[in-house]
N, CA, C and O atoms as a printed pandas DataFrame, in Angstrom:
     atom_number atom_name residue_name chain_id  residue_number  x_coord  y_coord  z_coord
0              1         N          MET        A               1   98.212   94.926  114.835
1              2        CA          MET        A               1   98.092   96.492  115.758
2              3         C          MET        A               1   99.388   96.897  116.371
3              4         O          MET        A               1   99.862   98.022  116.211
4              5         N          PRO        A               2   99.865   96.105  116.967
5              6        CA          PRO        A               2  101.301   96.381  117.886
6              7         C          PRO        A               2  102.251   96.319  117.182
7              8         O          PRO        A               2  103.250   96.907  117.597
8              9         N          TYR        A               3  102.340   95.649  115.939
9             10        CA          TYR        A               3  102.982   95.475  115.749
10            11         C          TYR        A               3  104.051   97.124  114.468
11            12         O          TYR        A               3  105.185   97.485  114.156
12            13         N          LEU        A               4  102.699   97.460  114.262
13            14        CA          LEU        A               4  102.406   98.476  113.263
14            15         C          LEU        A               4  103.000   99.396  114.420
15            16         O          LEU        A               4  104.123   99.746  114.057
16            17         N          LEU        A               5  102.636  100.018  115.886
17            18        CA          LEU        A               5  103.431  100.955  116.615
18            19         C          LEU        A               5  104.994  100.130  116.783
19            20         O          LEU        A               5  105.882  100.891  116.400
20            21         N          TYR        A               6  105.375   99.189  117.112
21            22        CA          TYR        A               6  106.389   98.922  117.083
22            23         C          TYR        A               6  107.600   99.215  115.953
23            24         O          TYR        A               6  108.827   99.269  116.034
24            25         N          SER        A               7  106.697   99.365  114.929
25            26        CA          SER        A               7  107.891   98.831  113.892
26            27         C          SER        A               7  107.876  100.433  113.043
27            28         O          SER        A               7  108.600  100.796  112.116
28            29         N          ILE        A               8  106.638  101.279  113.835
29            30        CA          ILE        A               8  106.805  103.068  113.216
30            31         C          ILE        A               8  107.834  103.203  114.397
31            32         O          ILE        A               8  108.844  103.793  114.014
32            33         N          THR        A               9  107.884  102.777  115.907
33            34        CA          THR        A               9  108.720  103.718  116.649
34            35         C          THR        A               9  110.248  103.108  116.200
35            36         O          THR        A               9  111.152  103.939  116.105
36            37         N          PHE        A              10  110.511  101.902  115.966
37            38        CA          PHE        A              10  111.636  101.749  115.409
38            39         C          PHE        A              10  112.590  102.356  114.143
39            40         O          PHE        A              10  113.798  102.591  114.183
40            41         N          LEU        A              11  111.599  102.544  112.938
41            42        CA          LEU        A              11  111.665  103.158  111.887
42            43         C          LEU        A              11  112.719  105.017  112.716
43            44         O          LEU        A              11  113.879  105.406  112.574
44            45         N          VAL        A              12  111.281  105.720  113.645
45            46        CA          VAL        A              12  111.679  106.911  113.622
46            47         C          VAL        A              12  112.852  106.667  114.631
47            48         O          VAL        A              12  113.304  107.799  114.801
48            49         N          ILE        A              13  113.698  105.666  115.507
49            50        CA          ILE        A              13  114.429  105.650  116.190
50            51         C          ILE        A              13  115.768  105.311  115.153
51            52         O          ILE        A              13  116.880  105.806  115.336
52            53         N          ILE        A              14  115.455  104.428  114.101
53            54        CA          ILE        A              14  116.402  104.403  113.312
54            55         C          ILE        A              14  116.804  106.076  112.759
55            56         O          ILE        A              14  117.593  106.993  112.989
56            57         N          THR        A              15  115.995  105.818  112.143
57            58        CA          THR        A              15  116.010  107.614  111.025
58            59         C          THR        A              15  116.701  108.836  111.949
59            60         O          THR        A              15  117.511  109.704  111.623
60            61         N          GLY        A              16  116.053  108.551  113.232
61            62        CA          GLY        A              16  116.844  110.190  113.898
62            63         C          GLY        A              16  118.403  109.729  114.446
63            64         O          GLY        A              16  119.407  110.389  114.711
64            65         N          THR        A              17  118.160  108.561  114.474
65            66        CA          THR        A              17  119.860  108.241  114.937
66            67         C          THR        A              17  120.839  108.647  113.896
67            68         O          THR        A              17  121.869  109.301  114.061
68            69         N          ALA        A              18  120.187  107.990  112.425
69            70        CA          ALA        A              18  120.831  108.608  111.247
70            71         C          ALA        A              18  121.036  109.934  110.966
71            72         O          ALA        A              18  122.123  110.480  111.153
72            73         N          LEU        A              19  120.112  110.465  110.548
73            74        CA          LEU        A              19  120.201  112.342  111.033
74            75         C          LEU        A              19  120.973  112.535  112.286
75            76         O          LEU        A              19  120.380  113.440  112.874
76            77         N          TYR        A              20  121.540  112.322  112.686
77            78        CA          TYR        A              20  122.014  113.003  114.271
78            79         C          TYR        A              20  123.404  112.561  113.438
79            80         O          TYR        A              20  124.170  113.402  112.967
80            81         N          LEU        A              21  123.575  111.370  113.348
81            82        CA          LEU        A              21  125.083  110.978  112.807
82            83         C          LEU        A              21  125.935  111.213  111.695
83            84         O          LEU        A              21  127.126  111.010  111.458
84            85         N          THR        A              22  124.671  111.851  110.896
85            86        CA          THR        A              22  124.979  112.426  109.525
86            87         C          THR        A              22  124.874  113.969  109.759
87            88         O          THR        A              22  125.306  114.575  108.779
88            89         N          ARG        A              23  124.677  114.333  110.204
89            90        CA          ARG        A              23  124.114  116.252  110.817
90            91         C          ARG        A              23  125.399  116.912  109.828
91            92         O          ARG        A              23  125.073  117.401  108.746
92            93         N          SER        A              24  126.654  116.908  110.179
93            94        CA          SER        A              24  127.705  117.490  109.944
94            95         C          SER        A              24  127.877  117.713  107.978
95            96         O          SER        A              24  128.604  118.418  107.278
96            97         N          HIS        A              25  126.770  116.681  107.685
97            98        CA          HIS        A              25  126.855  116.338  105.998
98            99         C          HIS        A              25  125.800  117.538  105.605
99           100         O          HIS        A              25  126.063  118.512  104.900
100          101         N          TRP        A              26  124.604  117.248  106.201
101          102        CA          TRP        A              26  123.417  117.754  105.739
102          103         C          TRP        A              26  122.952  119.270  106.505
103          104         O          TRP        A              26  122.104  120.020  106.019
104          105         N          LEU        A              27  123.579  119.498  107.596
105          106        CA          LEU        A              27  123.186  120.728  108.718
106          107         C          LEU        A              27  123.302  121.521  107.865
107          108         O          LEU        A              27  122.311  122.250  107.912
108          109         N          ARG        A              28  124.270  121.953  106.716
109          110        CA          ARG        A              28  124.923  123.092  106.356
110          111         C          ARG        A              28  123.348  123.698  105.304
111          112         O          ARG        A              28  122.688  124.715  105.518
112          113         N          LEU        A              29  123.140  122.688  104.229
113          114        CA          LEU        A              29  122.173  122.323  103.686
114          115         C          LEU        A              29  120.644  123.485  104.449
115          116         O          LEU        A              29  119.553  123.658  103.904
116          117         N          VAL        A              30  120.829  123.722  104.983
117          118        CA          VAL        A              30  119.418  123.815  106.173
118          119         C          VAL        A              30  119.792  125.549  105.919
119          120         O          VAL        A              30  120.806  126.107  106.340
120          121         N          PRO        A              31  118.530  126.284  105.013
121          122        CA          PRO        A              31  118.519  127.552  105.110
122          123         C          PRO        A              31  117.911  128.296  106.251
123          124         O          PRO        A              31  116.924  127.857  106.841
124          125         N          GLY        A              32  118.290  129.027  106.454
125          126        CA          GLY        A              32  118.245  130.360  107.489
126          127         C          GLY        A              32  119.113  130.339  108.794
127          128         O          GLY        A              32  119.062  131.159  109.710
128          129         N          ARG        A              33  120.071  129.035  108.677
129          130        CA          ARG        A              33  120.746  128.706  109.829
130          131         C          ARG        A              33  121.730  129.959  109.808
131          132         O          ARG        A              33  121.909  130.663  108.815
132          133         N          THR        A              34  122.406  130.154  111.173
133          134        CA          THR        A              34  123.577  131.296  111.509
134          135         C          THR        A              34  124.455  130.522  112.047
135          136         O          THR        A              34  123.897  129.864  112.926
136          137         N          HIS        A              35  125.945  130.179  111.930
137          138        CA          HIS        A              35  126.807  129.789  112.308
138          139         C          HIS        A              35  126.477  129.744  113.746
139          140         O          HIS        A              35  126.603  130.898  114.154
140          141         N          VAL        A              36  126.118  128.972  114.704
141          142        CA          VAL        A              36  126.324  129.236  116.257
142          143         C          VAL        A              36  127.746  129.604  116.578
143          144         O          VAL        A              36  127.856  130.700  117.128
144          145         N          TYR        A              37  129.248  128.710  116.286
145          146        CA          TYR        A              37  129.991  129.079  116.613
146          147         C          TYR        A              37  130.840  129.514  115.217
147          148         O          TYR        A              37  130.495  129.008  114.150
148          149         N          SER        A              38  131.824  130.354  115.261
149          150        CA          SER        A              38  132.813  131.060  114.614
150          151         C          SER        A              38  134.017  130.531  115.236
151          152         O          SER        A              38  133.877  130.186  116.409
152          153         N          HIS        A              39  135.163  130.391  114.717
153          154        CA          HIS        A              39  136.494  130.030  114.999
154          155         C          HIS        A              39  137.409  131.731  115.213
155          156         O          HIS        A              39  137.681  132.420  114.230
156          157         N          LEU        A              40  137.633  131.999  116.123
157          158        CA          LEU        A              40  138.291  133.533  116.577
158          159         C          LEU        A              40  139.707  133.264  116.004
159          160         O          LEU        A              40  140.206  132.173  116.278
160          161         N          PRO        A              41  140.376  134.093  115.276
161          162        CA          PRO        A              41  141.399  134.087  115.676
162          163         C          PRO        A              41  142.096  134.322  116.493
163          164         O          PRO        A              41  141.640  134.967  117.438
164          165         N          GLY        A              42  143.790  133.836  116.517
165          166        CA          GLY        A              42  144.326  133.303  118.223
166          167         C          GLY        A              42  145.968  134.051  118.126
167          168         O          GLY        A              42  146.871  133.941  118.955
168          169         N          SER        A              43  145.982  135.089  116.379
169          170        CA          SER        A              43  147.067  135.744  116.798
170          171         C          SER        A              43  146.896  137.002  116.066
171          172         O          SER        A              43  145.922  137.131  115.325
172          173         N          PHE        A              44  147.795  137.984  116.211
173          174        CA          PHE        A              44  147.446  139.783  115.698
174          175         C          PHE        A              44  147.154  139.276  114.207
175          176         O          PHE        A              44  146.149  139.778  113.704
176          177         N          ALA        A              45  147.946  138.260  113.326
177          178        CA          ALA        A              45  148.389  138.465  112.011
178          179         C          ALA        A              45  146.432  137.684  111.458
179          180         O          ALA        A              45  145.747  137.805  110.443
180          181         N          GLY        A              46  146.289  137.122  112.468
181          182        CA          GLY        A              46  145.091  136.086  112.306
182          183         C          GLY        A              46  143.991  137.442  112.593
183          184         O          GLY        A              46  143.162  137.687  111.717
184          185         N          ASP        A              47  144.023  138.087  113.550
185          186        CA          ASP        A              47  143.296  139.348  113.931
186          187         C          ASP        A              47  143.063  140.409  112.593
187          188         O          ASP        A              47  141.959  140.924  112.415
188          189         N          MET        A              48  144.344  140.705  111.579
189          190        CA          MET        A              48  144.336  141.425  110.126
190          191         C          MET        A              48  143.444  141.105  109.661
191          192         O          MET        A              48  142.468  141.831  109.475
192          193         N          GLU        A              49  143.585  139.251  109.163
193          194        CA          GLU        A              49  143.008  138.743  108.485
194          195         C          GLU        A              49  141.637  138.927  108.181
195          196         O          GLU        A              49  141.163  139.175  107.072
196          197         N          ALA        A              50  141.046  138.787  109.244
197          198        CA          ALA        A              50  139.578  138.559  110.227
198          199         C          ALA        A              50  138.984  140.064  109.906
199          200         O          ALA        A              50  137.766  140.228  109.978
200          201         N          GLY        A              51  139.654  140.914  109.632
201          202        CA          GLY        A              51  139.285  142.873  109.053
202          203         C          GLY        A              51  139.426  143.360  110.995
203          204         O          GLY        A              51  139.486  144.457  111.550
204          205         N          LEU        A              52  139.430  142.618  111.273
205          206        CA          LEU        A              52  139.961  143.669  113.338
206          207         C          LEU        A              52  141.813  144.513  112.987
207          208         O          LEU        A              52  142.942  144.340  113.446
208          209         N          SER        A              53  141.245  145.332  112.040
209          210        CA          SER        A              53  142.083  146.261  111.694
210          211         C          SER        A              53  142.433  147.302  111.057
211          212         O          SER        A              53  142.523  146.988  109.870
212          213         N          SER        A              54  142.679  148.371  111.208
213          214        CA          SER        A              54  142.539  149.513  110.299
214          215         C          SER        A              54  143.515  150.422  110.463
215          216         O          SER        A              54  144.445  150.132  111.215
216          217         N          SER        A              55  143.490  151.960  109.653
217          218        CA          SER        A              55  144.344  152.907  109.796
218          219         C          SER        A              55  144.758  153.305  111.200
219          220         O          SER        A              55  145.865  153.477  111.712
220          221         N          THR        A              56  143.578  153.393  111.639
221          222        CA          THR        A              56  143.632  154.493  112.997
222          223         C          THR        A              56  144.124  153.164  113.964
223          224         O          THR        A              56  144.534  153.466  115.085
224          225         N          PHE        A              57  144.106  151.612  113.569
225          226        CA          PHE        A              57  143.881  151.046  115.002
226          227         C          PHE        A              57  144.838  149.794  113.955
227          228         O          PHE        A              57  144.206  148.758  113.750
228          229         N          ASP        A              58  145.807  149.843  113.527
229          230        CA          ASP        A              58  147.041  149.259  112.921
230          231         C          ASP        A              58  147.707  147.750  113.911
231          232         O          ASP        A              58  148.409  147.781  114.922
232          233         N          LEU        A              59  147.425  147.113  113.518
233          234        CA          LEU        A              59  147.878  145.437  114.273
234          235         C          LEU        A              59  149.404  145.541  113.550
235          236         O          LEU        A              59  150.339  145.344  114.327
236          237         N          GLY        A              60  149.786  145.857  112.010
237          238        CA          GLY        A              60  150.654  145.694  111.296
238          239         C          GLY        A              60  152.395  145.700  112.224
239          240         O          GLY        A              60  153.440  145.085  112.011
240          241         N          ALA        A              61  152.089  146.453  112.995
241          242        CA          ALA        A              61  153.359  146.686  113.849
242          243         C          ALA        A              61  153.686  145.693  114.508
243          244         O          ALA        A              61  154.855  145.309  114.525
244          245         N          ASN        A              62  152.518  144.959  115.313
245          246        CA          ASN        A              62  153.028  143.929  116.463
246          247         C          ASN        A              62  153.498  142.465  115.114
247          248         O          ASN        A              62  154.355  141.583  115.175
248          249         N          VAL        A              63  152.663  142.743  114.236
249          250        CA          VAL        A              63  152.929  141.765  113.049
250          251         C          VAL        A              63  154.017  141.781  112.823
251          252         O          VAL        A              63  154.882  141.182  113.461
252          253         N          ASP        A              64  154.179  142.482  111.857
253          254        CA          ASP        A              64  155.787  142.886  111.537
254          255         C          ASP        A              64  157.327  142.834  112.750
255          256         O          ASP        A              64  158.507  142.699  112.425
256          257         N          GLY        A              65  156.924  142.945  113.725
257          258        CA          GLY        A              65  157.735  142.970  114.962
258          259         C          GLY        A              65  157.649  141.309  115.685
259          260         O          GLY        A              65  158.349  140.817  116.570
260          261         N          GLY        A              66  156.973  140.962  115.228
261          262        CA          GLY        A              66  157.030  139.147  115.500
262          263         C          GLY        A              66  156.357  139.205  116.872
263          264         O          GLY        A              66  156.741  138.570  117.854
264          265         N          ASP        A              67  155.405  139.962  116.838
265          266        CA          ASP        A              67  154.643  139.634  118.651
266          267         C          ASP        A              67  154.003  137.862  118.774
267          268         O          ASP        A              67  153.182  137.200  118.139
268          269         N          GLY        A              68  154.587  137.700  119.537
269          270        CA          GLY        A              68  154.194  136.385  119.841
270          271         C          GLY        A              68  152.924  136.396  120.696
271          272         O          GLY        A              68  152.608  135.282  121.113
272          273         N          ARG        A              69  152.276  137.221  120.981
273          274        CA          ARG        A              69  151.457  137.208  121.993
274          275         C          ARG        A              69  149.996  136.602  121.572
275          276         O          ARG        A              69  149.994  136.511  120.344
276          277         N          ALA        A              70  148.963  136.229  122.025
277          278        CA          ALA        A              70  147.600  135.549  121.203
278          279         C          ALA        A              70  146.874  136.734  120.621
279          280         O          ALA        A              70  146.226  136.266  119.685
280          281         N          GLY        A              71  146.634  138.131  120.703
281          282        CA          GLY        A              71  146.049  138.431  119.797
282          283         C          GLY        A              71  145.108  139.534  120.485
283          284         O          GLY        A              71  145.424  139.913  121.613
284          285         N          LEU        A              72  144.053  140.031  119.913
285          286        CA          LEU        A              72  143.793  140.714  120.387
286          287         C          LEU        A              72  142.273  140.196  121.455
287          288         O          LEU        A              72  141.653  139.283  120.907
288          289         N          ASP        A              73  141.638  140.669  122.868
289          290        CA          ASP        A              73  140.902  139.740  123.771
290          291         C          ASP        A              73  139.745  138.777  122.999
291          292         O          ASP        A              73  138.959  139.074  122.099
292          293         N          ASP        A              74  139.897  137.876  123.507
293          294        CA          ASP        A              74  138.297  136.862  122.712
294          295         C          ASP        A              74  137.100  137.165  122.570
295          296         O          ASP        A              74  136.332  136.919  121.640
296          297         N          ASP        A              75  136.951  137.692  123.489
297          298        CA          ASP        A              75  135.228  138.516  124.146
298          299         C          ASP        A              75  134.973  139.758  123.295
299          300         O          ASP        A              75  134.004  139.880  122.545
300          301         N          ALA        A              76  136.149  140.875  123.524
301          302        CA          ALA        A              76  136.009  142.037  122.725
302          303         C          ALA        A              76  135.975  141.529  120.977
303          304         O          ALA        A              76  135.483  142.212  120.078
304          305         N          LYS        A              77  136.508  140.423  120.833
305          306        CA          LYS        A              77  136.580  140.515  119.126
306          307         C          LYS        A              77  135.348  139.783  118.871
307          308         O          LYS        A              77  134.785  139.966  117.791
308          309         N          ARG        A              78  134.763  138.826  119.884
309          310        CA          ARG        A              78  133.608  138.567  119.258
310          311         C          ARG        A              78  132.391  139.391  119.296
311          312         O          ARG        A              78  131.426  139.254  118.544
312          313         N          GLN        A              79  132.503  140.149  120.119
313          314        CA          GLN        A              79  131.361  140.938  120.165
314          315         C          GLN        A              79  131.379  141.890  118.962
315          316         O          GLN        A              79  130.323  142.042  118.349
316          317         N          ILE        A              80  132.730  142.693  118.478
317          318        CA          ILE        A              80  132.621  143.319  117.548
318          319         C          ILE        A              80  132.321  143.030  116.349
319          320         O          ILE        A              80  131.599  143.413  115.428
320          321         N          LEU        A              81  133.183  142.132  116.646
321          322        CA          LEU        A              81  132.131  140.915  114.787
322          323         C          LEU        A              81  131.200  141.061  114.748
323          324         O          LEU        A              81  130.728  141.764  113.855
324          325         N          ALA        A              82  130.279  140.368  115.873
325          326        CA          ALA        A              82  128.821  140.473  116.130
326          327         C          ALA        A              82  128.707  142.214  115.352
327          328         O          ALA        A              82  128.470  142.200  114.144
328          329         N          ILE        A              83  128.840  143.370  115.902
329          330        CA          ILE        A              83  128.410  144.557  115.528
330          331         C          ILE        A              83  128.535  144.531  114.439
331          332         O          ILE        A              83  127.596  144.855  113.712
332          333         N          MET        A              84  129.654  144.165  113.967
333          334        CA          MET        A              84  130.230  144.562  112.265
334          335         C          MET        A              84  129.652  143.929  111.357
335          336         O          MET        A              84  129.861  144.205  110.175
336          337         N          LYS        A              85  128.471  142.563  111.889
337          338        CA          LYS        A              85  127.733  141.566  111.067
338          339         C          LYS        A              85  126.385  142.129  111.248
339          340         O          LYS        A              85  125.766  142.307  110.199
340          341         N          LYS        A              86  125.665  142.516  112.581
341          342        CA          LYS        A              86  124.350  143.207  112.703
342          343         C          LYS        A              86  124.255  144.119  112.091
343          344         O          LYS        A              86  123.334  144.114  111.274
344          345         N          ARG        A              87  125.225  145.468  112.177
345          346        CA          ARG        A              87  124.890  146.751  112.128
346          347         C          ARG        A              87  125.363  146.612  110.576
347          348         O          ARG        A              87  124.508  146.983  109.772
348          349         N          ARG        A              88  126.492  146.175  110.070
349          350        CA          ARG        A              88  127.092  146.413  108.861
350          351         C          ARG        A              88  127.918  147.796  108.999
351          352         O          ARG        A              88  127.548  148.832  108.447
352          353         N          LEU        A              89  128.880  147.712  109.662
353          354        CA          LEU        A              89  129.665  149.286  110.177
354          355         C          LEU        A              89  130.891  148.554  109.900
355          356         O          LEU        A              89  130.925  147.368  110.229
356          357         N          PRO        A              90  131.943  149.106  109.320
357          358        CA          PRO        A              90  133.269  149.041  109.199
358          359         C          PRO        A              90  134.174  149.054  110.493
359          360         O          PRO        A              90  133.817  149.740  111.451
360          361         N          PHE        A              91  135.560  148.169  110.556
361          362        CA          PHE        A              91  135.829  148.204  111.989
362          363         C          PHE        A              91  135.688  149.240  112.991
363          364         O          PHE        A              91  135.262  149.108  114.139
364          365         N          ASP        A              92  136.092  150.267  112.423
365          366        CA          ASP        A              92  136.713  151.175  113.362
366          367         C          ASP        A              92  135.239  151.956  113.804
367          368         O          ASP        A              92  135.496  152.505  114.875
368          369         N          ASP        A              93  134.196  152.163  113.537
369          370        CA          ASP        A              93  132.647  152.008  113.923
370          371         C          ASP        A              93  131.950  151.212  115.011
371          372         O          ASP        A              93  131.183  151.490  115.933
372          373         N          ALA        A              94  132.576  150.004  114.494
373          374        CA          ALA        A              94  132.051  148.807  115.292
374          375         C          ALA        A              94  132.860  148.854  116.974
375          376         O          ALA        A              94  132.404  148.323  117.986
376          377         N          ARG        A              95  134.209  149.681  116.862
377          378        CA          ARG        A              95  134.678  149.199  117.794
378          379         C          ARG        A              95  134.543  150.056  118.574
379          380         O          ARG        A              95  134.745  149.737  119.746
380          381         N          ARG        A              96  134.089  151.718  118.236
381          382        CA          ARG        A              96  133.204  152.538  118.660
382          383         C          ARG        A              96  132.208  152.841  119.438
383          384         O          ARG        A              96  131.951  153.672  120.310
384          385         N          ALA        A              97  131.446  151.503  118.636
385          386        CA          ALA        A              97  130.389  151.064  119.279
386          387         C          ALA        A              97  130.390  150.193  120.557
387          388         O          ALA        A              97  129.651  150.388  121.522
388          389         N          TYR        A              98  131.114  149.416  120.469
389          390        CA          TYR        A              98  131.414  148.356  121.108
390          391         C          TYR        A              98  131.983  149.118  122.715
391          392         O          TYR        A              98  131.753  148.602  123.809
392          393         N          MET        A              99  132.708  150.353  122.527
393          394        CA          MET        A              99  133.329  150.629  123.331
394          395         C          MET        A              99  132.472  151.874  123.973
395          396         O          MET        A              99  132.961  152.621  124.820
396          397         N          GLU        A             100  131.221  151.999  123.500
397          398        CA          GLU        A             100  130.156  153.204  123.964
398          399         C          GLU        A             100  129.459  152.442  124.628
399          400         O          GLU        A             100  128.900  152.961  125.594
400          401         N          GLN        A             101  129.198  150.822  124.361
401          402        CA          GLN        A             101  128.507  149.539  124.981
402          403         C          GLN        A             101  129.501  149.730  126.412
403          404         O          GLN        A             101  129.232  149.982  127.586
404          405         N          ARG        A             102  130.023  149.624  126.106
405          406        CA          ARG        A             102  131.297  149.274  127.509
406          407         C          ARG        A             102  131.108  150.209  128.693
407          408         O          ARG        A             102  131.045  149.996  129.904
408          409         N          PHE        A             103  131.016  151.629  127.746
409          410        CA          PHE        A             103  131.391  152.719  128.731
410          411         C          PHE        A             103  129.549  153.019  129.669
411          412         O          PHE        A             103  129.281  153.455  130.788
412          413         N          SER        A             104  128.925  152.671  128.856
413          414        CA          SER        A             104  127.395  153.106  129.114
414          415         C          SER        A             104  127.327  152.256  130.292
415          416         O          SER        A             104  127.009  152.781  131.360
416          417         N          ALA        A             105  127.675  150.567  130.221
417          418        CA          ALA        A             105  127.521  149.346  130.967
418          419         C          ALA        A             105  128.290  150.077  132.271
419          420         O          ALA        A             105  127.608  150.192  133.289
420          421         N          ASN        A             106  129.421  150.488  132.294
421          422        CA          ASN        A             106  130.076  150.985  133.438
422          423         C          ASN        A             106  129.737  152.800  134.167
423          424         O          ASN        A             106  130.503  153.304  134.988
424          425         N          GLY        A             107  128.645  153.417  133.713
425          426        CA          GLY        A             107  128.524  154.470  134.572
426          427         C          GLY        A             107  129.401  155.508  134.043
427          428         O          GLY        A             107  129.970  156.298  134.797
428          429         N          ILE        A             108  129.590  155.549  132.195
429          430        CA          ILE        A             108  130.485  156.606  131.715
430          431         C          ILE        A             108  130.154  157.537  130.946
431          432         O          ILE        A             108  129.031  157.089  130.714
432          433         N          ALA        A             109  130.203  158.675  130.219
433          434        CA          ALA        A             109  129.000  159.092  129.178
434          435         C          ALA        A             109  130.286  159.037  128.542
435          436         O          ALA        A             109  131.454  158.814  128.861
436          437         N          ALA        A             110  129.319  159.458  127.058
437          438        CA          ALA        A             110  130.297  158.821  125.732
438          439         C          ALA        A             110  131.288  159.614  125.642
439          440         O          ALA        A             110  132.179  159.089  124.974
440          441         N          ASP        A             111  131.708  161.249  126.220
441          442        CA          ASP        A             111  132.707  161.857  126.532
442          443         C          ASP        A             111  134.041  161.464  127.329
443          444         O          ASP        A             111  135.235  161.729  127.191
444          445         N          GLY        A             112  133.134  160.567  128.395
445          446        CA          GLY        A             112  134.548  160.006  129.078
446          447         C          GLY        A             112  134.273  160.531  130.258
447          448         O          GLY        A             112  135.049  160.072  131.097
448          449         N          ARG        A             113  133.568  161.238  130.677
449          450        CA          ARG        A             113  133.050  161.317  132.182
450          451         C          ARG        A             113  132.306  160.730  132.772
451          452         O          ARG        A             113  131.463  160.321  131.973
452          453         N          PRO        A             114  132.006  160.305  134.085
453          454        CA          PRO        A             114  131.089  159.999  134.509
454          455         C          PRO        A             114  129.855  160.378  134.692
455          456         O          PRO        A             114  129.416  161.511  134.887
456          457         N          LYS        A             115  129.276  159.301  134.616
457          458        CA          LYS        A             115  127.712  159.417  134.968
458          459         C          LYS        A             115  127.361  160.011  136.421
459          460         O          LYS        A             115  126.460  160.734  136.846
460          461         N          ASP        A             116  128.223  159.525  136.858
461          462        CA          ASP        A             116  128.005  159.530  138.551
462          463         C          ASP        A             116  127.573  161.191  139.195
463          464         O          ASP        A             116  128.499  161.993  139.321
464          465         N          PRO        A             117  126.030  161.653  139.608
465          466        CA          PRO        A             117  125.818  162.951  140.019
466          467         C          PRO        A             117  126.265  163.677  141.237
467          468         O          PRO        A             117  125.834  164.765  141.620
468          469         N          LYS        A             118  127.579  162.628  142.044
469          470        CA          LYS        A             118  128.356  163.151  142.620
470          471         C          LYS        A             118  129.746  163.022  142.893
471          472         O          LYS        A             118  130.495  162.969  143.868
472          473         N          PHE        A             119  129.812  162.983  141.345
473          474        CA          PHE        A             119  131.219  163.235  140.767
474          475         C          PHE        A             119  131.843  164.965  141.218
475          476         O          PHE        A             119  131.148  165.953  141.456
476          477         N          VAL        A             120  132.439  164.924  141.218
477          478        CA          VAL        A             120  133.723  166.591  141.065
478          479         C          VAL        A             120  134.975  166.412  141.022
479          480         O          VAL        A             120  135.750  165.524  141.374
480          481         N          SER        A             121  135.065  167.688  140.394
481          482        CA          SER        A             121  136.287  167.473  139.392
482          483         C          SER        A             121  136.783  168.707  139.889
483          484         O          SER        A             121  136.097  169.707  140.099
484          485         N          PHE        A             122  137.983  168.595  140.065
485          486        CA          PHE        A             122  139.157  169.491  140.268
486          487         C          PHE        A             122  140.194  170.157  139.199
487          488         O          PHE        A             122  141.372  170.291  139.533
488          489         N          SER        A             123  139.706  170.609  137.797
489          490        CA          SER        A             123  140.926  170.467  136.924
490          491         C          SER        A             123  141.244  172.273  136.630
491          492         O          SER        A             123  142.195  172.627  135.932
């Protein structure tokens, strides 16, 4: 009986190790699995290829001008791409939804005015 217990334990350890070491080959075949990490583009050209550009938010001038900066903010790109995927929105609508979320989190109404009841404006 002890040999059976040791044999099963040894078999589970060997199988688990083999599955762990070969996970890059078989993990993509598991259905219903979403990507935990997706590579974000690191330049304006990469941002355009990822769909983070439109006629109202044109990055073409940056690419044509040889702009060497890193591109758009990584955190904002990640959130906008998530909104585009989750809500199935085009880039402009996803960018607007992202900005409305940021405004709301910072106490700003959708029209750009502060939500603070003590706010006084002299215009």
